[in-house]
ZAKOL-130824 format. One record per residue: y, x, z of N, C-alpha, C, O in turn; residue number from 0. Coordinates in Angstrom, 3 decimals, padded with zeros to 6 digits. Each point is the difference from the previous one (the first is absolute). Last residue first. Layout:
<sites>
nY = Y; nX = X; nZ = Z; caY = Y; caX = X; caZ = Z; cY = Y; cX = X; cZ = Z; oY = Y; oX = X; oZ = Z; num = NUM;
...
</sites>
This chain:
<sites>
nY = 006.206; nX = 006.739; nZ = -007.260; caY = -000.904; caX = 001.162; caZ = -000.074; cY = 000.383; cX = 000.940; cZ = -001.102; oY = -000.656; oX = 001.023; oZ = -000.195; num = 108;
nY = 002.627; nX = -005.376; nZ = 001.259; caY = 000.541; caX = 001.076; caZ = 000.843; cY = -000.854; cX = 001.263; cZ = -000.071; oY = 000.377; oX = 001.039; oZ = 000.542; num = 107;
nY = -001.451; nX = -005.246; nZ = -002.673; caY = 001.047; caX = 000.725; caZ = -000.734; cY = 000.558; cX = 001.151; cZ = 000.800; oY = 000.630; oX = 000.896; oZ = -000.560; num = 106;
nY = -003.972; nX = -003.761; nZ = 002.466; caY = -000.565; caX = 000.687; caZ = -001.176; cY = 001.060; cX = 000.781; cZ = -000.760; oY = -000.309; oX = 001.051; oZ = -000.562; num = 105;
nY = 001.452; nX = -003.796; nZ = 004.317; caY = -000.684; caX = 001.235; caZ = 000.423; cY = -000.579; cX = 000.746; cZ = -001.187; oY = -000.106; oX = 001.225; oZ = 000.042; num = 104;
nY = 002.243; nX = -005.349; nZ = -000.873; caY = 000.963; caX = 000.955; caZ = 000.541; cY = -000.690; cX = 001.301; cZ = 000.424; oY = 000.516; oX = 001.089; oZ = -000.252; num = 103;
nY = -003.229; nX = -004.703; nZ = -001.191; caY = 000.754; caX = 000.571; caZ = -001.115; cY = 000.961; cX = 001.078; cZ = 000.507; oY = 000.084; oX = 001.080; oZ = -000.585; num = 102;
nY = -002.343; nX = -003.540; nZ = 003.803; caY = -000.956; caX = 000.855; caZ = -000.720; cY = 000.692; cX = 000.703; cZ = -001.156; oY = -000.196; oX = 001.196; oZ = -000.219; num = 101;
nY = 002.641; nX = -004.384; nZ = 002.565; caY = -000.182; caX = 001.200; caZ = 000.811; cY = -000.978; cX = 000.963; cZ = -000.668; oY = 000.187; oX = 001.216; oZ = 000.050; num = 100;
nY = 000.522; nX = -005.400; nZ = -002.081; caY = 001.228; caX = 000.781; caZ = -000.060; cY = -000.166; cX = 001.304; cZ = 000.775; oY = 000.425; oX = 001.056; oZ = -000.468; num = 99;
nY = -003.916; nX = -004.124; nZ = 000.711; caY = 000.077; caX = 000.552; caZ = -001.353; cY = 001.236; cX = 000.884; cZ = -000.146; oY = -000.066; oX = 001.075; oZ = -000.597; num = 98;
nY = -000.652; nX = -003.487; nZ = 004.688; caY = -000.860; caX = 001.188; caZ = -000.167; cY = 000.063; cX = 000.603; cZ = -001.399; oY = -000.136; oX = 001.215; oZ = -000.147; num = 97;
nY = 002.975; nX = -004.533; nZ = 003.288; caY = 000.106; caX = 000.377; caZ = -001.417; cY = -000.834; cX = 001.262; cZ = -000.264; oY = 000.554; oX = 001.059; oZ = -000.295; num = 96;
nY = -000.231; nX = -003.125; nZ = 004.620; caY = 000.191; caX = -001.183; caZ = -000.849; cY = 000.117; cX = 000.343; cZ = -001.482; oY = 000.002; oX = -000.895; oZ = -000.846; num = 95;
nY = -000.345; nX = 004.122; nZ = 004.482; caY = -001.291; caX = -000.657; caZ = -000.201; cY = 000.113; cX = -001.210; cZ = -000.918; oY = -001.006; oX = -000.462; oZ = -000.538; num = 94;
nY = 004.796; nX = 003.074; nZ = 002.066; caY = -000.690; caX = 000.583; caZ = -001.148; cY = -001.340; cX = -000.670; cZ = -000.280; oY = -000.508; oX = 000.073; oZ = -001.119; num = 93;
nY = 005.212; nX = -001.420; nZ = 003.425; caY = -001.412; caX = -000.223; caZ = 000.312; cY = -000.824; cX = 000.425; cZ = -001.216; oY = -000.221; oX = -000.781; oZ = -000.925; num = 92;
nY = 004.809; nX = 001.576; nZ = 000.660; caY = -000.190; caX = 000.076; caZ = 001.456; cY = -001.452; cX = -000.212; cZ = 000.404; oY = -000.470; oX = 000.628; oZ = 000.949; num = 91;
nY = 003.233; nX = 001.073; nZ = -005.313; caY = -001.266; caX = -000.688; caZ = 000.245; cY = -000.326; cX = 000.104; cZ = 001.488; oY = -000.659; oX = 000.944; oZ = 000.437; num = 90;
nY = 004.344; nX = 001.300; nZ = -002.755; caY = 000.170; caX = -001.420; caZ = -000.259; cY = -001.268; cX = -000.817; cZ = 000.202; oY = -000.068; oX = -001.152; oZ = -000.429; num = 89;
nY = 000.138; nX = 005.925; nZ = 001.101; caY = 001.185; caX = -000.508; caZ = 000.704; cY = 000.113; cX = -001.522; cZ = -000.128; oY = 000.326; oX = -000.691; oZ = 000.965; num = 88;
nY = -003.643; nX = 003.077; nZ = -003.412; caY = -000.341; caX = -000.128; caZ = 001.413; cY = 001.154; cX = -000.594; cZ = 000.806; oY = -000.220; oX = -000.780; oZ = 000.927; num = 87;
nY = 000.990; nX = 001.743; nZ = -005.448; caY = -000.975; caX = -001.097; caZ = 000.121; cY = -000.370; cX = -000.219; cZ = 001.459; oY = -000.067; oX = -001.139; oZ = 000.461; num = 86;
nY = 002.842; nX = 004.805; nZ = -001.450; caY = 000.698; caX = -001.273; caZ = -000.218; cY = -000.941; cX = -001.185; cZ = 000.182; oY = 000.355; oX = -000.993; oZ = 000.636; num = 85;
nY = -002.218; nX = 005.316; nZ = -000.458; caY = 000.838; caX = -000.237; caZ = 001.167; cY = 000.744; cX = -001.333; cZ = -000.124; oY = 000.095; oX = -000.749; oZ = 000.973; num = 84;
nY = -002.548; nX = 002.237; nZ = -004.667; caY = -000.899; caX = -000.439; caZ = 001.068; cY = 000.799; cX = -000.316; cZ = 001.263; oY = -000.268; oX = -000.996; oZ = 000.672; num = 83;
nY = 002.642; nX = 002.851; nZ = -004.219; caY = -000.424; caX = -001.361; caZ = -000.319; cY = -000.917; cX = -000.544; cZ = 001.087; oY = 000.148; oX = -001.147; oZ = 000.422; num = 82;
nY = 001.189; nX = 005.636; nZ = -000.148; caY = 001.135; caX = -000.882; caZ = 000.272; cY = -000.376; cX = -001.454; cZ = -000.259; oY = 000.395; oX = -000.887; oZ = 000.757; num = 81;
nY = -003.554; nX = 004.154; nZ = -001.861; caY = 000.165; caX = -000.046; caZ = 001.448; cY = 001.143; cX = -000.936; cZ = 000.376; oY = -000.117; oX = -000.764; oZ = 000.958; num = 80;
nY = -000.570; nX = 001.582; nZ = -005.497; caY = -001.076; caX = -000.819; caZ = 000.539; cY = 000.093; cX = -000.112; cZ = 001.516; oY = -000.252; oX = -001.065; oZ = 000.563; num = 79;
nY = 003.276; nX = 003.914; nZ = -002.881; caY = 000.285; caX = -001.413; caZ = -000.264; cY = -001.065; cX = -000.908; cZ = 000.596; oY = 000.324; oX = -001.067; oZ = 000.522; num = 78;
nY = -000.975; nX = 005.753; nZ = -000.235; caY = 001.177; caX = -000.392; caZ = 000.783; cY = 000.282; cX = -001.492; cZ = -000.167; oY = 000.241; oX = -000.702; oZ = 000.982; num = 77;
nY = -003.631; nX = 002.495; nZ = -003.643; caY = -000.399; caX = 000.022; caZ = 001.402; cY = 001.145; cX = -000.464; cZ = 000.891; oY = -000.192; oX = -000.824; oZ = 000.894; num = 76;
nY = 001.033; nX = 001.428; nZ = -005.453; caY = -000.827; caX = -001.187; caZ = 000.218; cY = -000.421; cX = -000.088; cZ = 001.459; oY = -000.013; oX = -001.087; oZ = 000.577; num = 75;
nY = 002.341; nX = 004.942; nZ = -001.962; caY = 000.871; caX = -001.170; caZ = 000.060; cY = -000.784; cX = -001.277; cZ = 000.256; oY = 000.456; oX = -000.863; oZ = 000.751; num = 74;
nY = -002.899; nX = 004.851; nZ = -001.363; caY = 000.812; caX = 000.100; caZ = 001.213; cY = 000.878; cX = -001.237; cZ = 000.148; oY = 000.069; oX = -000.583; oZ = 001.082; num = 73;
nY = -002.498; nX = 001.011; nZ = -005.024; caY = -000.899; caX = -000.287; caZ = 001.120; cY = 000.761; cX = 000.027; cZ = 001.315; oY = -000.211; oX = -000.850; oZ = 000.866; num = 72;
nY = 002.478; nX = 002.140; nZ = -004.792; caY = -000.177; caX = -001.446; caZ = 000.084; cY = -000.934; cX = -000.382; cZ = 001.140; oY = 000.208; oX = -001.031; oZ = 000.639; num = 71;
nY = 000.499; nX = 005.656; nZ = -001.434; caY = 001.271; caX = -000.654; caZ = 000.337; cY = -000.165; cX = -001.504; cZ = 000.163; oY = 000.507; oX = -000.577; oZ = 000.962; num = 70;
nY = -004.241; nX = 003.181; nZ = -002.390; caY = 000.376; caX = 000.306; caZ = 001.380; cY = 001.253; cX = -000.767; cZ = 000.401; oY = 000.050; oX = -000.596; oZ = 001.076; num = 69;
nY = -001.469; nX = 000.179; nZ = -005.563; caY = -001.001; caX = -000.567; caZ = 000.909; cY = 000.404; cX = 000.225; cZ = 001.459; oY = -000.042; oX = -000.930; oZ = 000.805; num = 68;
nY = 002.637; nX = 002.946; nZ = -004.166; caY = 000.198; caX = -001.453; caZ = 000.011; cY = -000.948; cX = -000.635; cZ = 001.014; oY = 000.405; oX = -000.851; oZ = 000.792; num = 67;
nY = -000.929; nX = 005.433; nZ = -001.586; caY = 001.233; caX = -000.272; caZ = 000.737; cY = 000.261; cX = -001.504; cZ = 000.106; oY = 000.398; oX = -000.489; oZ = 001.057; num = 66;
nY = -004.030; nX = 001.930; nZ = -003.677; caY = -000.262; caX = 000.282; caZ = 001.410; cY = 001.221; cX = -000.313; cZ = 000.853; oY = -000.127; oX = -000.567; oZ = 001.085; num = 65;
nY = 000.611; nX = 000.223; nZ = -005.741; caY = -000.858; caX = -001.071; caZ = 000.519; cY = -000.303; cX = 000.202; cZ = 001.486; oY = 000.023; oX = -000.953; oZ = 000.778; num = 64;
nY = 002.335; nX = 004.346; nZ = -003.068; caY = 000.836; caX = -001.190; caZ = 000.159; cY = -000.822; cX = -001.143; cZ = 000.606; oY = 000.474; oX = -000.697; oZ = 000.897; num = 63;
nY = -002.849; nX = 004.577; nZ = -001.917; caY = 000.997; caX = 000.303; caZ = 001.029; cY = 000.850; cX = -001.246; cZ = 000.276; oY = 000.179; oX = -000.394; oZ = 001.153; num = 62;
nY = -003.192; nX = 000.249; nZ = -004.764; caY = -000.686; caX = -000.132; caZ = 001.298; cY = 000.983; cX = 000.231; cZ = 001.151; oY = -000.036; oX = -000.716; oZ = 001.001; num = 61;
nY = 001.646; nX = 001.520; nZ = -005.294; caY = -000.184; caX = -001.443; caZ = 000.200; cY = -000.714; cX = -000.263; cZ = 001.324; oY = 000.365; oX = -000.925; oZ = 000.725; num = 60;
nY = 000.082; nX = 005.393; nZ = -001.986; caY = 001.323; caX = -000.566; caZ = 000.271; cY = -000.123; cX = -001.495; cZ = 000.296; oY = 000.579; oX = -000.498; oZ = 000.965; num = 59;
nY = -004.404; nX = 002.669; nZ = -002.412; caY = 000.293; caX = 000.329; caZ = 001.400; cY = 001.395; cX = -000.483; cZ = 000.401; oY = 000.210; oX = -000.409; oZ = 001.142; num = 58;
nY = -001.536; nX = -000.033; nZ = -005.646; caY = -000.760; caX = -000.923; caZ = 000.845; cY = 000.255; cX = 000.262; cZ = 001.481; oY = 000.066; oX = -000.940; oZ = 000.793; num = 57;
nY = 001.795; nX = 003.902; nZ = -003.867; caY = 000.664; caX = -001.301; caZ = -000.124; cY = -000.699; cX = -001.036; cZ = 000.880; oY = 000.650; oX = -000.806; oZ = 000.666; num = 56;
nY = -002.644; nX = 004.976; nZ = -001.031; caY = 001.220; caX = 000.103; caZ = 000.807; cY = 000.771; cX = -001.319; cZ = -000.031; oY = 000.544; oX = -000.440; oZ = 001.014; num = 55;
nY = -004.280; nX = 000.850; nZ = -003.815; caY = -000.418; caX = -000.126; caZ = 001.392; cY = 001.201; cX = 000.089; cZ = 000.953; oY = 000.039; oX = -000.697; oZ = 001.013; num = 54;
nY = 000.570; nX = 001.390; nZ = -005.709; caY = -000.208; caX = -001.405; caZ = 000.369; cY = -000.397; cX = -000.173; cZ = 001.465; oY = 000.409; oX = -000.964; oZ = 000.646; num = 53;
nY = 002.530; nX = 005.320; nZ = -002.063; caY = -001.233; caX = -000.655; caZ = -000.434; cY = -000.158; cX = -001.391; cZ = 000.585; oY = 000.706; oX = -000.392; oZ = 000.929; num = 52;
nY = 003.135; nX = 003.584; nZ = -000.543; caY = -001.173; caX = 000.502; caZ = 000.730; cY = -001.325; cX = -000.628; cZ = -000.418; oY = -001.060; oX = 000.440; oZ = 000.447; num = 51;
nY = 005.468; nX = -001.351; nZ = -002.630; caY = 000.201; caX = 001.300; caZ = 000.638; cY = -001.284; cX = 000.586; cZ = 000.601; oY = -000.241; oX = 001.203; oZ = -000.108; num = 50;
nY = 000.376; nX = -005.563; nZ = -002.011; caY = 000.450; caX = 000.996; caZ = -000.972; cY = 000.042; cX = 001.404; cZ = 000.616; oY = -000.374; oX = 000.983; oZ = -000.641; num = 49;
nY = -000.633; nX = -004.619; nZ = 003.430; caY = -001.082; caX = 000.163; caZ = -000.974; cY = 000.359; cX = 001.090; cZ = -001.009; oY = -000.835; oX = 000.833; oZ = -000.355; num = 48;
nY = 004.113; nX = -002.145; nZ = 003.482; caY = -001.043; caX = 000.825; caZ = 000.609; cY = -001.166; cX = 000.242; cZ = -000.953; oY = -000.579; oX = 001.087; oZ = -000.011; num = 47;
nY = 004.027; nX = -003.948; nZ = -001.457; caY = 000.551; caX = 001.343; caZ = 000.198; cY = -001.064; cX = 000.930; cZ = 000.592; oY = -000.162; oX = 001.131; oZ = -000.458; num = 46;
nY = -000.872; nX = -005.674; nZ = 000.088; caY = -000.005; caX = 000.643; caZ = -001.324; cY = 000.530; cX = 001.426; cZ = 000.090; oY = -000.514; oX = 000.901; oZ = -000.662; num = 45;
nY = 000.751; nX = -003.582; nZ = 004.517; caY = -001.387; caX = 000.369; caZ = -000.284; cY = -000.106; cX = 000.709; cZ = -001.355; oY = -000.749; oX = 000.968; oZ = -000.134; num = 44;
nY = 004.925; nX = -002.758; nZ = 001.349; caY = -000.325; caX = 001.190; caZ = 000.794; cY = -001.437; cX = 000.471; cZ = -000.253; oY = -000.260; oX = 001.200; oZ = -000.085; num = 43;
nY = 001.650; nX = -005.176; nZ = -002.055; caY = 000.837; caX = 001.110; caZ = -000.445; cY = -000.363; cX = 001.294; cZ = 000.743; oY = -000.180; oX = 001.049; oZ = -000.617; num = 42;
nY = -001.858; nX = -005.072; nZ = 001.989; caY = -000.519; caX = 000.442; caZ = -001.303; cY = 000.775; cX = 001.199; cZ = -000.529; oY = -000.589; oX = 000.932; oZ = -000.548; num = 41;
nY = 002.077; nX = -002.931; nZ = 004.622; caY = -001.323; caX = 000.620; caZ = 000.134; cY = -000.507; cX = 000.527; cZ = -001.339; oY = -000.471; oX = 001.135; oZ = -000.075; num = 40;
nY = 004.708; nX = -003.546; nZ = 001.468; caY = -000.028; caX = 001.269; caZ = -000.726; cY = -001.356; cX = 000.694; cZ = 000.052; oY = -000.118; oX = 001.159; oZ = -000.397; num = 39;
nY = 001.278; nX = -005.294; nZ = 002.653; caY = 000.410; caX = -000.243; caZ = -001.383; cY = -000.058; cX = 001.268; cZ = -000.851; oY = 000.070; oX = -000.066; oZ = -001.228; num = 38;
nY = -000.875; nX = 000.025; nZ = 005.962; caY = -001.166; caX = -000.469; caZ = -000.763; cY = 000.344; cX = -000.316; cZ = -001.452; oY = -000.888; oX = -000.062; oZ = -000.850; num = 37;
nY = 003.061; nX = 003.715; nZ = 004.287; caY = 000.372; caX = -001.249; caZ = -000.661; cY = -001.152; cX = -000.464; cZ = -000.888; oY = -000.362; oX = 000.678; oZ = -000.962; num = 36;
nY = 000.879; nX = 003.463; nZ = 003.622; caY = -000.978; caX = -001.000; caZ = 000.422; cY = 000.284; cX = -001.364; cZ = -000.629; oY = -000.653; oX = -000.986; oZ = 000.341; num = 35;
nY = 003.528; nX = 004.722; nZ = -001.005; caY = -001.303; caX = 000.417; caZ = -000.523; cY = -001.137; cX = -000.913; cZ = 000.444; oY = -001.110; oX = 000.097; oZ = -000.524; num = 34;
nY = 005.613; nX = -000.772; nZ = 002.078; caY = -000.008; caX = -000.111; caZ = -001.458; cY = -001.392; cX = 000.296; cZ = -000.569; oY = -000.451; oX = -000.670; oZ = -000.929; num = 33;
nY = 001.137; nX = 001.317; nZ = 005.555; caY = 000.077; caX = -001.431; caZ = -000.349; cY = -000.086; cX = -000.206; cZ = -001.512; oY = -000.717; oX = -000.881; oZ = -000.474; num = 32;
nY = 000.822; nX = 005.400; nZ = 002.088; caY = -001.219; caX = -000.728; caZ = 000.363; cY = 000.040; cX = -001.474; cZ = -000.416; oY = -000.956; oX = -000.502; oZ = -000.591; num = 31;
nY = 004.049; nX = 004.610; nZ = 000.188; caY = -000.314; caX = -000.923; caZ = -001.101; cY = -001.163; cX = -000.935; cZ = 000.310; oY = -000.500; oX = -000.677; oZ = -000.898; num = 30;
nY = 002.275; nX = 004.213; nZ = 003.864; caY = 001.212; caX = -000.462; caZ = -000.691; cY = -000.261; cX = -001.077; cZ = -001.051; oY = 000.926; oX = -000.698; oZ = -000.413; num = 29;
nY = -004.523; nX = 002.869; nZ = 002.959; caY = 000.886; caX = -000.779; caZ = 000.872; cY = 001.224; cX = -000.564; cZ = -000.726; oY = 000.447; oX = -001.101; oZ = 000.324; num = 28;
nY = -005.333; nX = 001.980; nZ = -002.491; caY = 001.214; caX = 000.805; caZ = 000.210; cY = 001.046; cX = -000.855; cZ = 000.703; oY = 000.330; oX = -001.096; oZ = -000.453; num = 27;
nY = -004.992; nX = -000.080; nZ = -001.047; caY = 000.566; caX = -000.209; caZ = 001.331; cY = 001.242; cX = 000.842; cZ = 000.286; oY = 000.417; oX = 000.110; oZ = 001.153; num = 26;
nY = -002.767; nX = 000.085; nZ = -005.397; caY = 000.072; caX = -001.427; caZ = 000.312; cY = 000.714; cX = -000.255; cZ = 001.328; oY = 000.761; oX = -000.959; oZ = 000.123; num = 25;
nY = -001.681; nX = 005.440; nZ = -001.505; caY = 001.006; caX = -000.616; caZ = -000.868; cY = 000.211; cX = -001.462; cZ = 000.406; oY = 001.137; oX = -000.455; oZ = 000.122; num = 24;
nY = -004.577; nX = 002.764; nZ = 002.025; caY = 001.302; caX = 000.509; caZ = 000.448; cY = 001.133; cX = -000.608; cZ = -000.837; oY = 001.053; oX = -000.343; oZ = 000.538; num = 23;
nY = -005.477; nX = -000.700; nZ = -001.778; caY = 000.343; caX = -000.613; caZ = 001.285; cY = 001.349; cX = 000.483; cZ = 000.531; oY = 000.758; oX = -000.783; oZ = 000.573; num = 22;
nY = -002.485; nX = 002.625; nZ = -004.634; caY = 000.163; caX = -001.448; caZ = -000.160; cY = 000.514; cX = -000.613; cZ = 001.302; oY = 000.959; oX = -000.772; oZ = -000.004; num = 21;
nY = -002.146; nX = 005.329; nZ = -000.010; caY = 001.239; caX = -000.224; caZ = -000.743; cY = 000.305; cX = -001.491; cZ = -000.138; oY = 001.150; oX = -000.422; oZ = 000.116; num = 20;
nY = -005.279; nX = 001.795; nZ = 001.864; caY = 001.149; caX = 000.210; caZ = 000.882; cY = 001.322; cX = -000.315; cZ = -000.716; oY = 000.891; oX = -000.627; oZ = 000.573; num = 19;
nY = -005.954; nX = 000.190; nZ = -001.566; caY = 001.119; caX = -000.636; caZ = -000.678; cY = 001.260; cX = 000.030; cZ = 000.879; oY = 000.738; oX = -000.980; oZ = 000.098; num = 18;
nY = -005.626; nX = 002.556; nZ = 000.626; caY = 001.038; caX = -000.453; caZ = 000.929; cY = 001.090; cX = -000.856; cZ = -000.650; oY = 000.479; oX = -000.959; oZ = 000.604; num = 17;
nY = -005.945; nX = 001.359; nZ = -001.921; caY = 001.279; caX = 000.685; caZ = -000.238; cY = 001.062; cX = -000.599; cZ = 000.915; oY = -000.075; oX = -001.171; oZ = 000.373; num = 16;
nY = -004.372; nX = -000.525; nZ = -000.660; caY = -000.254; caX = 001.424; caZ = 000.156; cY = 001.254; cX = 000.839; cZ = -000.228; oY = -000.042; oX = 001.225; oZ = 000.113; num = 15;
nY = -000.511; nX = -006.198; nZ = -000.073; caY = -000.088; caX = 000.697; caZ = -001.290; cY = -000.433; cX = 001.460; cZ = 000.095; oY = -000.388; oX = 000.612; oZ = -000.995; num = 14;
nY = 000.767; nX = -003.800; nZ = 004.815; caY = -000.299; caX = -000.867; caZ = -001.139; cY = -000.299; cX = 000.795; cZ = -001.270; oY = -000.882; oX = -000.372; oZ = -000.774; num = 13;
nY = 002.215; nX = 002.526; nZ = 004.862; caY = -001.274; caX = -000.684; caZ = 000.222; cY = -000.423; cX = -000.812; cZ = -001.224; oY = -001.187; oX = -000.086; oZ = -000.314; num = 12;
nY = 005.400; nX = 002.143; nZ = 000.214; caY = -001.035; caX = 001.042; caZ = 000.038; cY = -001.377; cX = -000.634; cZ = 000.181; oY = -000.957; oX = 000.396; oZ = -000.666; num = 11;
nY = 004.720; nX = -003.199; nZ = 000.944; caY = -000.240; caX = 000.445; caZ = -001.380; cY = -001.129; cX = 001.014; cZ = -000.056; oY = -000.867; oX = -000.064; oZ = -000.873; num = 10;
nY = 002.250; nX = -001.285; nZ = 005.131; caY = -000.653; caX = -001.121; caZ = -000.690; cY = -000.319; cX = 000.384; cZ = -001.444; oY = -001.099; oX = -000.267; oZ = -000.485; num = 9;
nY = 003.574; nX = 003.319; nZ = 003.045; caY = -001.385; caX = -000.067; caZ = 000.479; cY = -000.773; cX = -001.116; cZ = -000.699; oY = -001.170; oX = 000.169; oZ = -000.344; num = 8;
nY = 005.780; nX = 000.177; nZ = -000.540; caY = -000.710; caX = 001.157; caZ = -000.560; cY = -001.468; cX = -000.050; cZ = 000.397; oY = -000.877; oX = 000.206; oZ = -000.839; num = 7;
nY = 003.735; nX = -003.383; nZ = 002.736; caY = -000.228; caX = -000.296; caZ = -001.417; cY = -000.791; cX = 001.131; cZ = -000.658; oY = -000.900; oX = -000.249; oZ = -000.802; num = 6;
nY = 002.256; nX = 000.972; nZ = 005.210; caY = -001.040; caX = -001.036; caZ = -000.059; cY = -000.326; cX = -000.370; cZ = -001.441; oY = -001.170; oX = -000.146; oZ = -000.354; num = 5;
nY = 004.729; nX = 003.181; nZ = 001.173; caY = -001.302; caX = 000.612; caZ = 000.286; cY = -001.160; cX = -001.004; cZ = -000.032; oY = -001.112; oX = 000.342; oZ = -000.402; num = 4;
nY = 005.570; nX = -002.067; nZ = -000.239; caY = -000.485; caX = 000.824; caZ = -001.115; cY = -001.340; cX = 000.667; cZ = 000.329; oY = -000.905; oX = -000.053; oZ = -000.832; num = 3;
nY = 001.750; nX = -004.348; nZ = 003.583; caY = 000.851; caX = 001.154; caZ = -000.278; cY = -000.622; cX = 000.818; cZ = -001.134; oY = -001.154; oX = -000.225; oZ = -000.364; num = 2;
nY = 000.533; nX = -005.256; nZ = 001.226; caY = -000.571; caX = 001.339; caZ = 000.159; cY = 001.024; cX = 001.092; cZ = -000.348; oY = 000.810; oX = -000.153; oZ = -000.914; num = 1;
nY = 000.973; nX = -004.437; nZ = 002.848; caY = -000.616; caX = 000.426; caZ = -001.240; cY = -000.565; cX = 001.398; cZ = 000.211; oY = 000.523; oX = 000.765; oZ = 000.810; num = 0;
</sites>
């Protein structure tokens, strides 16, 4: 997942502001899991809207979305590589199942 400096740079590029407080609060080592809880997004966003304005709330949501995207993309890549390996293992003559091999190579990307 992006580190705080990366989140700050993304916010700066998107809004012209760093929103350092938002990103440092969200990624605080002692509370990171709790503050990334998707069940609490609205609650946390409302807190930022009240304290720093609506744009800060939106940056909090972007922060969580960016983290979700990176984390799930990483896991999908790992799972797809393992799946392709399994398909190749159980397919001794790959020329007999071109659709399966095409599918396997497409998910590994």
